[in-house]
VEXDRENTI-561303 format. One record per residue: residue in three letters; x, y, z of N, C-alpha, C in turn; residue number from 1. Coordinates in steps of 0.02 Angstrom, whole numbers, m for minus. Example, Ala and Ser with C-alpha at 12.3 -4.5 7.8 and 13.67 -1.06 7.14 Angstrom:
REM residues 2
SITE  resn     nc1     nc2     nc3    cac1    cac2    cac3     cc1     cc2     cc3  resi
SITE   ALA     660    m284     390     615    m225     390     660    m165     390     1
SITE   SER     642    m112     354     684     m53     357     645       2     394     2
END
This chain:
REM residues 327
SITE  resn     nc1     nc2     nc3    cac1    cac2    cac3     cc1     cc2     cc3  resi
SITE   MET   m1875   11738    1334   m1942   11710    1334   m1941   11643    1370     1
SITE   THR   m1987   11632    1414   m1993   11568    1449   m2023   11516    1403     2
SITE   ARG   m1989   11460    1398   m2014   11408    1353   m2071   11370    1384     3
SITE   ARG   m2119   11353    1343   m2179   11318    1365   m2160   11247    1386     4
SITE   SER   m2191   11223    1440   m2180   11155    1462   m2225   11108    1421     5
SITE   GLY   m2211   11044    1426   m2251   10996    1390   m2222   10982    1321     6
SITE   PRO   m2256   10941    1282   m2230   10922    1216   m2231   10982    1169     7
SITE   PRO   m2191   10981    1116   m2193   11035    1067   m2262   11041    1035     8
SITE   VAL   m2277   11102    1013   m2338   11115     975   m2317   11130     903     9
SITE   VAL   m2342   11091     857   m2323   11097     787   m2383   11120     746    10
SITE   GLY   m2375   11173     709   m2427   11195     662   m2419   11159     596    11
SITE   ILE   m2475   11142     565   m2474   11110     499   m2522   11146     453    12
SITE   THR   m2496   11180     403   m2540   11211     353   m2561   11157     303    13
SITE   LEU   m2623   11163     279   m2652   11110     238   m2642   11119     163    14
SITE   GLY   m2609   11174     143   m2591   11183      74   m2649   11201      29    15
SITE   ASP   m2640   11189     m36   m2693   11204     m84   m2750   11155     m73    16
SITE   PRO   m2811   11180     m60   m2867   11135     m45   m2887   11089    m102    17
SITE   ARG   m2863   11104    m163   m2879   11062    m220   m2831   11004    m227    18
SITE   GLY   m2775   11005    m189   m2723   10956    m197   m2725   10901    m145    19
SITE   ILE   m2670   10865    m139   m2668   10808     m93   m2647   10827     m22    20
SITE   GLY   m2634   10892     m10   m2611   10913      56   m2656   10890     112    21
SITE   PRO   m2722   10906     110   m2765   10885     166   m2765   10810     178    22
SITE   GLU   m2764   10770     124   m2769   10698     134   m2703   10667     157    23
SITE   VAL   m2645   10696     137   m2582   10667     163   m2571   10687     236    24
SITE   VAL   m2595   10747     255   m2593   10766     326   m2637   10718     366    25
SITE   ALA   m2698   10707     341   m2744   10661     375   m2714   10591     379    26
SITE   GLY   m2686   10568     324   m2658   10501     322   m2599   10493     369    27
SITE   ALA   m2555   10543     370   m2496   10539     413   m2514   10539     487    28
SITE   LEU   m2559   10584     507   m2578   10588     578   m2620   10528     599    29
SITE   ALA   m2664   10506     555   m2705   10447     571   m2663   10385     578    30
SITE   ALA   m2606   10383     542   m2561   10325     546   m2514   10330     605    31
SITE   GLY   m2517   10385     642   m2478   10390     704   m2417   10434     701    32
SITE   ALA   m2408   10472     648   m2350   10517     646   m2352   10566     704    33
SITE   GLY   m2300   10566     743   m2295   10612     799   m2338   10596     859    34
SITE   THR   m2372   10539     859   m2417   10522     914   m2379   10520     980    35
SITE   GLY   m2404   10556    1030   m2373   10557    1096   m2312   10602    1101    36
SITE   ARG   m2290   10630    1045   m2230   10672    1046   m2245   10746    1040    37
SITE   ALA   m2304   10763    1015   m2320   10834    1002   m2395   10844    1001    38
SITE   ARG   m2414   10907    1008   m2482   10928     994   m2482   10965     927    39
SITE   PHE   m2538   10964     893   m2541   10991     825   m2596   11043     818    40
SITE   VAL   m2581   11094     780   m2630   11144     761   m2634   11142     685    41
SITE   LEU   m2691   11119     658   m2702   11116     587   m2729   11183     563    42
SITE   ILE   m2698   11211     510   m2715   11278     488   m2739   11274     416    43
SITE   GLY   m2803   11288     406   m2832   11284     338   m2905   11301     340    44
SITE   PRO   m2939   11295     284   m3009   11314     281   m3056   11262     309    45
SITE   GLU   m3112   11285     336   m3166   11240     353   m3192   11208     289    46
SITE   GLY   m3221   11149     296   m3251   11117     238   m3209   11063     206    47
SITE   LEU   m3149   11051     233   m3107   10997     207   m3125   10933     244    48
SITE   VAL   m3158   10887     211   m3188   10829     243   m3138   10787     282    49
SITE   PRO   m3078   10772     255   m3032   10730     295   m3007   10763     358    50
SITE   VAL   m3018   10829     364   m2986   10866     419   m3036   10897     467    51
SITE   SER   m3077   10943     442   m3117   10983     488   m3186   10956     501    52
SITE   ASN   m3212   10915     458   m3281   10892     466   m3283   10822     497    53
SITE   GLY   m3275   10818     562   m3279   10754     595   m3218   10710     583    54
SITE   GLY   m3163   10740     560   m3102   10702     547   m3049   10713     599    55
SITE   LEU   m2992   10740     577   m2935   10746     622   m2948   10793     680    56
SITE   ALA   m2992   10841     671   m3005   10888     725   m3033   10853     787    57
SITE   ASP   m3056   10792     780   m3082   10755     838   m3029   10713     872    58
SITE   LEU   m2968   10709     845   m2915   10669     875   m2887   10705     936    59
SITE   ASP   m2865   10667     986   m2832   10696    1044   m2767   10730    1021    60
SITE   GLY   m2754   10790    1049   m2693   10825    1034   m2694   10862     968    61
SITE   VAL   m2752   10867     936   m2758   10902     872   m2810   10957     878    62
SITE   GLU   m2790   11018     862   m2836   11075     860   m2842   11097     787    63
SITE   PHE   m2895   11134     773   m2906   11159     705   m2912   11235     708    64
SITE   ASP   m2870   11269     669   m2872   11342     664   m2899   11359     595    65
SITE   GLY   m2963   11377     592   m2996   11387     528   m2978   11452     494    66
SITE   ILE   m2960   11446     430   m2945   11505     388   m2996   11505     331    67
SITE   GLY   m3052   11536     342   m3103   11538     290   m3138   11471     281    68
SITE   THR   m3174   11465     226   m3213   11405     210   m3199   11386     138    69
SITE   TRP   m3191   11321     125   m3181   11297      57   m3240   11255      36    70
SITE   GLN   m3274   11278     m16   m3329   11240     m45   m3318   11232    m120    71
SITE   GLY   m3255   11231    m138   m3237   11229    m208   m3228   11299    m236    72
SITE   GLY   m3186   11306    m286   m3173   11372    m315   m3117   11368    m365    73
SITE   ASP   m3099   11426    m392   m3047   11427    m443   m2978   11432    m410    74
SITE   ARG   m2926   11436    m452   m2858   11435    m425   m2843   11498    m384    75
SITE   THR   m2874   11555    m402   m2862   11615    m363   m2888   11608    m292    76
SITE   GLU   m2948   11581    m284   m2975   11569    m218   m2933   11518    m179    77
SITE   ALA   m2912   11465    m213   m2870   11415    m181   m2804   11445    m159    78
SITE   GLY   m2775   11486    m202   m2711   11518    m185   m2717   11565    m126    79
SITE   ALA   m2773   11602    m123   m2783   11649     m68   m2790   11612      m1    80
SITE   ILE   m2826   11556      m2   m2834   11517      59   m2768   11486      81    81
SITE   ALA   m2731   11457      33   m2667   11427      50   m2618   11478      78    82
SITE   ALA   m2616   11537      47   m2571   11589      70   m2591   11615     139    83
SITE   ALA   m2656   11622     151   m2679   11645     216   m2660   11596     271    84
SITE   ALA   m2661   11532     256   m2640   11482     305   m2566   11488     321    85
SITE   ILE   m2525   11501     270   m2453   11511     283   m2442   11573     326    86
SITE   GLU   m2477   11627     309   m2471   11688     350   m2489   11675     423    87
SITE   ARG   m2543   11636     433   m2564   11620     501   m2512   11577     536    88
SITE   GLY   m2484   11528     501   m2433   11486     531   m2372   11525     552    89
SITE   ILE   m2350   11572     510   m2293   11614     527   m2309   11657     588    90
SITE   GLU   m2369   11685     589   m2390   11727     645   m2387   11687     711    91
SITE   LEU   m2414   11627     711   m2414   11586     771   m2343   11568     792    92
SITE   ALA   m2300   11553     744   m2231   11535     761   m2192   11595     788    93
SITE   MET   m2201   11653     758   m2164   11711     780   m2187   11734     849    94
SITE   ARG   m2250   11720     866   m2276   11737     933   m2260   11683     985    95
SITE   GLY   m2231   11628     963   m2214   11575    1009   m2272   11530    1028    96
SITE   GLU   m2328   11534     991   m2385   11492    1007   m2378   11422     978    97
SITE   ILE   m2336   11415     927   m2315   11349     903   m2239   11348     901    98
SITE   ASP   m2211   11289     906   m2138   11282     907   m2108   11272     838    99
SITE   GLY   m2146   11245     792   m2122   11232     725   m2180   11229     677   100
SITE   LEU   m2163   11228     612   m2215   11231     561   m2201   11179     506   101
SITE   VAL   m2253   11140     490   m2250   11093     433   m2299   11119     381   102
SITE   THR   m2278   11121     319   m2321   11149     267   m2337   11096     214   103
SITE   ALA   m2401   11089     199   m2423   11046     144   m2414   11084      78   104
SITE   PRO   m2413   11048      22   m2396   11080     m42   m2446   11134     m64   105
SITE   ILE   m2418   11185     m96   m2457   11238    m126   m2445   11239    m202   106
SITE   SER   m2489   11273    m237   m2479   11285    m309   m2449   11355    m317   107
SITE   LYS   m2390   11358    m348   m2358   11422    m359   m2400   11466    m405   108
SITE   GLU   m2432   11435    m455   m2476   11474    m499   m2535   11503    m460   109
SITE   ALA   m2562   11465    m413   m2621   11487    m376   m2604   11545    m330   110
SITE   ILE   m2549   11541    m292   m2534   11596    m247   m2513   11658    m286   111
SITE   SER   m2483   11648    m345   m2467   11705    m387   m2531   11739    m412   112
SITE   ALA   m2580   11698    m433   m2644   11725    m455   m2680   11763    m400   113
SITE   ALA   m2668   11742    m337   m2699   11775    m280   m2661   11837    m257   114
SITE   GLY   m2605   11853    m291   m2570   11915    m276   m2509   11907    m232   115
SITE   TYR   m2484   11846    m224   m2425   11834    m183   m2366   11818    m229   116
SITE   PRO   m2319   11864    m236   m2266   11858    m287   m2207   11816    m264   117
SITE   PHE   m2221   11755    m241   m2169   11712    m217   m2166   11648    m259   118
SITE   PRO   m2106   11625    m277   m2101   11563    m315   m2112   11500    m273   119
SITE   GLY   m2118   11508    m208   m2130   11450    m165   m2131   11468     m92   120
SITE   HIS   m2139   11417     m50   m2139   11427      22   m2075   11461      47   121
SITE   THR   m2018   11440      20   m1953   11463      46   m1949   11539      46   122
SITE   GLU   m1964   11569     m11   m1960   11642     m16   m2015   11676      24   123
SITE   PHE   m2074   11645      26   m2130   11671      65   m2109   11675     139   124
SITE   LEU   m2082   11622     165   m2062   11620     235   m2005   11668     250   125
SITE   ARG   m1957   11672     205   m1901   11718     214   m1926   11790     220   126
SITE   ASP   m1968   11811     174   m1990   11880     174   m2035   11896     233   127
SITE   ARG   m2080   11851     250   m2129   11865     303   m2097   11862     373   128
SITE   THR   m2044   11824     381   m2010   11823     446   m1957   11877     453   129
SITE   GLY   m1938   11908     397   m1891   11963     399   m1818   11942     407   130
SITE   VAL   m1803   11878     396   m1732   11857     401   m1696   11879     337   131
SITE   PRO   m1630   11890     341   m1594   11914     282   m1590   11863     225   132
SITE   ASP   m1586   11799     241   m1583   11748     189   m1595   11680     219   133
SITE   VAL   m1612   11632     177   m1623   11563     198   m1591   11517     147   134
SITE   THR   m1584   11454     165   m1560   11404     119   m1607   11344     120   135
SITE   MET   m1628   11322      61   m1670   11263      56   m1626   11201      63   136
SITE   VAL   m1642   11159     111   m1608   11096     121   m1658   11040     109   137
SITE   MET   m1642   10995      64   m1683   10935      52   m1647   10876      83   138
SITE   ALA   m1684   10834     118   m1651   10781     156   m1693   10718     159   139
SITE   ALA   m1658   10662     160   m1688   10597     176   m1642   10565     227   140
SITE   GLU   m1668   10554     286   m1625   10526     339   m1614   10452     331   141
SITE   GLN   m1653   10420     289   m1642   10350     272   m1646   10342     197   142
SITE   THR   m1597   10307     169   m1597   10292      97   m1583   10218      87   143
SITE   PRO   m1605   10190      31   m1593   10119      19   m1519   10101      13   144
SITE   LEU   m1476   10151       2   m1404   10137      m7   m1366   10143      59   145
SITE   GLY   m1400   10159     114   m1364   10163     177   m1381   10225     216   146
SITE   GLY   m1334   10271     221   m1342   10330     263   m1387   10383     234   147
SITE   PRO   m1393   10440     268   m1437   10493     246   m1408   10531     187   148
SITE   LEU   m1452   10567     152   m1432   10612      98   m1463   10679     111   149
SITE   ARG   m1420   10730     119   m1443   10798     131   m1412   10844      79   150
SITE   LEU   m1453   10890      52   m1431   10934      m2   m1450   11006      16   151
SITE   ALA   m1404   11052       5   m1419   11124      10   m1418   11153     m60   152
SITE   LEU   m1470   11188     m79   m1476   11214    m147   m1449   11286    m150   153
SITE   ALA   m1398   11295    m192   m1371   11362    m201   m1419   11407    m238   154
SITE   THR   m1452   11379    m289   m1506   11414    m324   m1566   11368    m324   155
SITE   VAL   m1625   11398    m330   m1686   11357    m323   m1729   11360    m386   156
SITE   HIS   m1780   11400    m386   m1828   11401    m441   m1812   11456    m491   157
SITE   ILE   m1761   11442    m532   m1740   11490    m583   m1726   11451    m647   158
SITE   PRO   m1728   11484    m705   m1711   11449    m767   m1639   11424    m766   159
SITE   LEU   m1628   11367    m795   m1562   11337    m795   m1511   11383    m829   160
SITE   ARG   m1531   11418    m881   m1484   11461    m916   m1458   11519    m873   161
SITE   SER   m1494   11534    m818   m1473   11589    m773   m1424   11566    m720   162
SITE   VAL   m1417   11501    m710   m1377   11476    m654   m1305   11498    m656   163
SITE   PRO   m1268   11491    m711   m1197   11510    m709   m1185   11582    m689   164
SITE   ASP   m1229   11627    m710   m1219   11698    m692   m1235   11711    m619   165
SITE   LEU   m1279   11671    m590   m1299   11683    m520   m1253   11649    m470   166
SITE   ILE   m1216   11598    m492   m1171   11562    m446   m1109   11605    m436   167
SITE   THR   m1105   11638    m378   m1048   11679    m361   m1016   11653    m297   168
SITE   GLU    m956   11676    m284    m922   11657    m223    m963   11676    m161   169
SITE   ASP    m989   11737    m161   m1029   11759    m103   m1091   11717     m94   170
SITE   LEU   m1125   11700    m148   m1185   11659    m143   m1169   11591    m113   171
SITE   LEU   m1117   11559    m138   m1100   11492    m112   m1082   11495     m38   172
SITE   VAL   m1045   11546     m18   m1026   11552      53   m1088   11563      95   173
SITE   ARG   m1133   11606      72   m1194   11622     111   m1238   11560     118   174
SITE   ARG   m1253   11527      62   m1296   11469      65   m1266   11414     109   175
SITE   ALA   m1201   11401     101   m1169   11348     140   m1167   11366     214   176
SITE   THR   m1155   11429     231   m1151   11449     301   m1219   11440     335   177
SITE   ILE   m1273   11461     301   m1340   11452     329   m1356   11378     338   178
SITE   ALA   m1338   11338     288   m1351   11266     294   m1312   11235     351   179
SITE   ALA   m1250   11257     361   m1210   11231     416   m1240   11248     483   180
SITE   HIS   m1266   11309     489   m1301   11328     551   m1362   11284     562   181
SITE   GLY   m1398   11268     508   m1456   11224     514   m1436   11155     538   182
SITE   LEU   m1381   11129     512   m1358   11063     535   m1342   11064     609   183
SITE   ARG   m1314   11119     632   m1298   11124     704   m1362   11133     746   184
SITE   ASP   m1405   11180     725   m1463   11198     766   m1517   11145     765   185
SITE   TRP   m1533   11117     706   m1590   11073     700   m1570   10999     701   186
SITE   TRP   m1516   10982     667   m1495   10912     667   m1449   10894     725   187
SITE   GLY   m1421   10943     759   m1376   10929     814   m1307   10905     792   188
SITE   ILE   m1288   10920     730   m1221   10901     705   m1175   10960     721   189
SITE   LEU   m1135   10954     773   m1099   11011     799   m1041   11033     755   190
SITE   GLU   m1011   10988     718    m956   11005     672    m973   10980     602   191
SITE   PRO   m1019   11014     568   m1042   10989     503    m988   10989     450   192
SITE   ARG    m991   10938     408    m944   10930     353    m982   10937     287   193
SITE   LEU    m960   10984     245    m995   10999     183    m951   10981     123   194
SITE   ALA    m983   10954      72    m950   10944       8    m988   10983     m46   195
SITE   PHE    m953   11005     m97    m983   11043    m151    m985   11002    m215   196
SITE   ALA   m1044   11002    m247   m1050   10974    m314   m1032   11028    m364   197
SITE   GLY    m990   11011    m413    m971   11060    m463   m1029   11076    m510   198
SITE   LEU   m1019   11129    m549   m1070   11151    m597   m1063   11114    m663   199
SITE   ASN   m1002   11103    m684    m989   11075    m751    m976   11000    m749   200
SITE   PRO    m983   10965    m806    m967   10893    m807    m897   10880    m782   201
SITE   HIS    m890   10829    m740    m825   10810    m711    m793   10867    m672   202
SITE   ALA    m835   10912    m645    m811   10971    m608    m761   11010    m651   203
SITE   SER    m773   11012    m716    m737   11049    m768    m674   11015    m793   204
SITE   GLU    m655   10958    m763    m596   10920    m787    m536   10966    m796   205
SITE   GLY    m520   11002    m742    m460   11045    m744    m466   11104    m791   206
SITE   GLY    m526   11127    m803    m537   11185    m846    m556   11169    m917   207
SITE   LEU    m560   11105    m936    m579   11087   m1004    m651   11103   m1020   208
SITE   PHE    m696   11100    m969    m767   11107    m981    m797   11168    m945   209
SITE   GLY    m756   11217    m930    m780   11277    m896    m731   11297    m842   210
SITE   ASP    m740   11358    m817    m692   11383    m767    m724   11399    m699   211
SITE   GLU    m789   11386    m692    m823   11405    m629    m795   11370    m568   212
SITE   GLU    m775   11308    m576    m748   11271    m518    m686   11304    m490   213
SITE   GLU    m641   11325    m535    m579   11357    m512    m590   11430    m493   214
SITE   ARG    m632   11464    m531    m641   11536    m522    m689   11554    m466   215
SITE   VAL    m740   11511    m452    m792   11528    m404    m793   11479    m345   216
SITE   PHE    m795   11414    m360    m804   11365    m307    m745   11361    m260   217
SITE   ARG    m685   11356    m287    m626   11348    m242    m616   11408    m196   218
SITE   PRO    m622   11470    m220    m617   11526    m173    m671   11525    m120   219
SITE   ALA    m732   11504    m139    m786   11501     m89    m770   11450     m35   220
SITE   ILE    m745   11393     m56    m728   11340      m7    m672   11364      39   221
SITE   ARG    m622   11398      11    m568   11425      53    m595   11474     104   222
SITE   ARG    m641   11518      83    m671   11566     130    m710   11531     185   223
SITE   LEU    m747   11480     168    m785   11444     219    m739   11414     271   224
SITE   VAL    m684   11386     249    m638   11355     296    m601   11407     337   225
SITE   ASP    m577   11460     304    m535   11509     338    m575   11559     381   226
SITE   GLU    m631   11583     353    m668   11636     387    m725   11610     430   227
SITE   LYS    m760   11561     404    m820   11536     438    m806   11475     481   228
SITE   GLU    m746   11448     475    m726   11388     513    m776   11331     502   229
SITE   VAL    m794   11322     438    m837   11267     418    m795   11217     380   230
SITE   GLU    m802   11154     396    m765   11102     359    m799   11092     292   231
SITE   ALA    m762   11108     239    m790   11104     171    m738   11077     123   232
SITE   CYS    m762   11040      73    m716   11011      24    m749   11009     m44   233
SITE   GLY    m707   11000     m95    m732   10998    m164    m700   11053    m205   234
SITE   PRO    m730   11069    m263    m791   11039    m290    m778   10971    m322   235
SITE   PHE    m828   10928    m317    m823   10861    m344    m873   10853    m402   236
SITE   PRO    m861   10808    m448    m910   10795    m500    m978   10776    m471   237
SITE   ALA   m1031   10804    m500   m1098   10791    m473   m1121   10720    m483   238
SITE   ASP   m1086   10682    m525   m1108   10613    m535   m1078   10565    m484   239
SITE   THR   m1036   10590    m439   m1007   10546    m387   m1012   10575    m316   240
SITE   VAL   m1023   10640    m309   m1016   10672    m243   m1068   10648    m193   241
SITE   PHE   m1128   10628    m217   m1180   10609    m170   m1163   10545    m132   242
SITE   ARG   m1120   10505    m159   m1098   10445    m124   m1063   10463     m58   243
SITE   LYS   m1028   10519     m58    m992   10540       2   m1039   10552      60   244
SITE   CYS   m1098   10579      46   m1147   10592      99   m1178   10526     122   245
SITE   ILE   m1198   10485      75   m1230   10422      93   m1182   10377     132   246
SITE   ALA   m1118   10382     116   m1067   10341     151   m1047   10370     218   247
SITE   GLY   m1072   10430     234   m1056   10460     298    m991   10499     299   248
SITE   GLU    m961   10512     241    m898   10550     238    m911   10624     247   249
SITE   VAL    m970   10648     227    m990   10718     238   m1063   10717     262   250
SITE   ASP   m1086   10773     289   m1154   10778     315   m1203   10809     266   251
SITE   LEU   m1178   10844     216   m1222   10879     170   m1183   10896     106   252
SITE   VAL   m1218   10897      50   m1188   10917     m14   m1222   10981     m37   253
SITE   VAL   m1181   11031     m52   m1207   11094     m81   m1209   11085    m157   254
SITE   VAL   m1269   11093    m185   m1278   11083    m258   m1292   11150    m291   255
SITE   PRO   m1268   11159    m353   m1274   11225    m385   m1343   11242    m411   256
SITE   TYR   m1383   11191    m428   m1450   11206    m453   m1498   11149    m435   257
SITE   HIS   m1561   11163    m442   m1616   11123    m416   m1613   11050    m436   258
SITE   ASP   m1615   11036    m501   m1626   10967    m523   m1565   10922    m513   259
SITE   VAL   m1505   10950    m513   m1446   10907    m505   m1447   10871    m438   260
SITE   GLY   m1478   10901    m388   m1484   10869    m323   m1549   10832    m313   261
SITE   LEU   m1604   10865    m332   m1669   10835    m317   m1684   10773    m359   262
SITE   ALA   m1655   10770    m419   m1665   10709    m459   m1637   10648    m422   263
SITE   VAL   m1581   10657    m388   m1551   10603    m351   m1593   10586    m289   264
SITE   LEU   m1611   10637    m251   m1648   10625    m189   m1716   10593    m203   265
SITE   LYS   m1752   10618    m252   m1820   10593    m265   m1819   10525    m298   266
SITE   THR   m1763   10507    m330   m1757   10439    m357   m1740   10390    m302   267
SITE   LEU   m1695   10410    m257   m1673   10365    m204   m1725   10357    m148   268
SITE   ALA   m1756   10412    m129   m1798   10409     m69   m1861   10450     m79   269
SITE   PRO   m1905   10432    m126   m1964   10472    m139   m2013   10475     m81   270
SITE   GLU   m2013   10425     m37   m2060   10425      19   m2031   10455      83   271
SITE   ALA   m1965   10464      84   m1933   10487     146   m1906   10558     141   272
SITE   GLY   m1907   10587      82   m1877   10653      73   m1919   10709     103   273
SITE   ILE   m1884   10758     131   m1918   10817     159   m1880   10880     138   274
SITE   ASN   m1914   10936     145   m1887   11002     132   m1881   11039     198   275
SITE   VAL   m1823   11068     212   m1812   11106     274   m1787   11175     255   276
SITE   THR   m1817   11227     282   m1794   11295     270   m1748   11315     327   277
SITE   THR   m1682   11314     313   m1634   11335     364   m1625   11411     360   278
SITE   GLY   m1614   11441     419   m1607   11513     423   m1667   11548     454   279
SITE   LEU   m1722   11512     465   m1780   11541     497   m1773   11540     573   280
SITE   PRO   m1812   11580     609   m1808   11578     682   m1845   11520     713   281
SITE   PHE   m1875   11477     673   m1910   11417     698   m1903   11363     645   282
SITE   PRO   m1911   11299     665   m1907   11245     616   m1966   11246     568   283
SITE   ARG   m1951   11236     504   m2004   11226     454   m1985   11168     408   284
SITE   THR   m2030   11122     401   m2019   11065     357   m2080   11056     312   285
SITE   SER   m2071   11017     259   m2126   10998     215   m2109   10934     180   286
SITE   PRO   m2158   10899     152   m2142   10842     109   m2107   10866      46   287
SITE   ASP   m2075   10819      11   m2036   10839     m48   m2076   10833    m113   288
SITE   HIS   m2143   10830    m108   m2184   10824    m168   m2231   10884    m175   289
SITE   GLY   m2266   10887    m231   m2310   10943    m244   m2383   10927    m231   290
SITE   THR   m2427   10965    m263   m2498   10961    m250   m2531   10899    m280   291
SITE   ALA   m2501   10872    m333   m2527   10811    m366   m2603   10816    m380   292
SITE   PHE   m2623   10868    m414   m2694   10878    m429   m2725   10818    m464   293
SITE   ASP   m2684   10782    m503   m2711   10728    m543   m2736   10669    m502   294
SITE   ILE   m2711   10662    m440   m2734   10606    m398   m2771   10629    m336   295
SITE   ALA   m2778   10695    m327   m2811   10721    m266   m2882   10695    m260   296
SITE   GLY   m2900   10675    m199   m2968   10652    m186   m2981   10580    m204   297
SITE   ARG   m2931   10545    m230   m2942   10475    m251   m2921   10425    m197   298
SITE   GLY   m2893   10450    m142   m2874   10406     m87   m2812   10365     m99   299
SITE   ILE   m2770   10386    m147   m2710   10347    m162   m2646   10386    m147   300
SITE   ALA   m2651   10447    m122   m2591   10487    m108   m2552   10455     m51   301
SITE   ASP   m2486   10451     m59   m2442   10420      m9   m2424   10471      45   302
SITE   PRO   m2441   10458     109   m2428   10507     161   m2359   10501     194   303
SITE   ARG   m2316   10458     169   m2253   10444     205   m2205   10504     206   304
SITE   SER   m2202   10542     152   m2159   10601     153   m2185   10653     202   305
SITE   MET   m2251   10661     205   m2279   10706     255   m2265   10682     325   306
SITE   ALA   m2271   10617     336   m2255   10589     402   m2182   10602     420   307
SITE   ALA   m2137   10595     372   m2066   10609     385   m2055   10682     402   308
SITE   ALA   m2092   10727     367   m2086   10798     382   m2111   10815     452   309
SITE   ILE   m2165   10783     473   m2192   10794     540   m2144   10770     593   310
SITE   GLU   m2118   10710     584   m2071   10682     634   m2008   10724     638   311
SITE   ALA   m1982   10747     580   m1922   10788     580   m1934   10854     616   312
SITE   CYS   m1991   10885     603   m2006   10949     636   m2008   10940     711   313
SITE   ILE   m2037   10886     734   m2039   10872     807   m1968   10863     833   314
SITE   ASP   m1927   10825     798   m1857   10817     818   m1823   10884     825   315
SITE   PHE   m1831   10927     776   m1799   10993     777   m1824   11035     836   316
SITE   CYS   m1890   11033     847   m1919   11071     903   m1891   11045     970   317
SITE   GLU   m1887   10980     977   m1861   10952    1040   m1789   10971    1051   318
SITE   ARG   m1750   10970     997   m1679   10989    1004   m1672   11062    1023   319
SITE   HIS   m1713   11104     992   m1711   11176    1007   m1729   11188    1080   320
SITE   ARG   m1777   11150    1106   m1798   11159    1175   m1744   11139    1225   321
SITE   ARG   m1701   11092    1205   m1648   11069    1250   m1590   11118    1254   322
SITE   GLU   m1586   11164    1206   m1532   11213    1207   m1543   11261    1265   323
SITE   PRO   m1489   11281    1299   m1498   11328    1355   m1521   11396    1331   324
SITE   GLU   m1566   11426    1369   m1591   11493    1351   m1537   11545    1364   325
SITE   SER   m1535   11595    1319   m1488   11649    1329   m1509   11693    1388   326
SITE   GLU   m1460   11722    1421   m1476   11764    1479   m1509   11829    1457   327
END
């Protein structure tokens, strides 16, 4: 496929119309996120005042792709509109009409009520693009403690009691391999270095607090090094391993479950954190926060995480364009 000339084109879905998605998109773009670096296609319903009614649609380099009309409604209607925007964004990306996709927050309850059986964007995107698997990577390229913090989640939206049974050698190898490819393809880190956070306190303290580190994690790390030629180390206690990434000793930490990683990221860098779906055929990013229904429409939502997601998506698109095309 011949690549389009000119700046990248980035699609931005507006998320649940009842939440802060439309206003953080408006705030980020109005503040200059991506100005001069990309063109934007906003995907969402007509009737969103900050966006389609005399708002962002009038800015240079911004187009609006209307998906229905929003005049208020219940969660099922909101979920249907949000899901339709995601479907449209995927369609445009798979056809090559946009280079990357940024997604504003959705309500998992709302899209479920609308008939979409996905626990979040990650699984929605995986299934609709037809890729075999993806890995959720959460990242902040700037932290108050120094370097960046990047996390790959081995498991995502599941009950904590299910985690030990789901953490297998194959799962860890698959998640880490996809994340490593993402570091190469999107971040341009040609020889990524991965560290693993253990599952148990003190990474089991030599078997005193569990056996998963010895029985599951160490074989997975050996396979990554021997078969996948990925630089990997650990497992390390989860209360110290994140320092290795911030200090620049590794490029990413693989964490066994959702909160052990995100609690650290969202405490350290709540305004700079983003979500990246590695394993897709195009870059996809989002802010690291949710719909925040409690503050929506009050004009106080912070657009900085959305701005970081937009800038990162442009970076990834530009890097992808610089790669030589296959014959």
